[in-house]
C-alpha angles and dihedrals in degrees: 000000000000134000125224119219131187103178137060090237092054093048092045089054093046095055098041097098138023128001115323133180114202112202116195107197148143135220093237092052113102096196089048089057091052094047090046090053092049090052093048099044101033114018104038097048095045100038110038089164090071114077119208122218118186127203118191103212091208092055095042108027095156089054090053091047089050091058094044093245107171096155136035146257088041118174129195122193115210127183119180092350095303123109109242103176144355129210133185124202131008106336129189109254089230088062092050092048092050091052091071 
């Protein structure tokens, strides 16, 4: 199950502890829909230790800008509050998991 955030404070709180995947996406983005499906059907069921936080770039453009998101889907892997990896585009779930 994922959590949607719209503010910097919400995002900062969400990535403070544990393993967190932040997914910057939009409803009109085909690759984002593909990535979202892979996250929901592959990552979340098999890796319950990884929390998923979604940021809709149309609803939170200032948050996307603050993170330097220029292309979507943009995926950020956090562990214990520190960014471990960043991916742009459709990315294999195994690569995301390995980044933590």
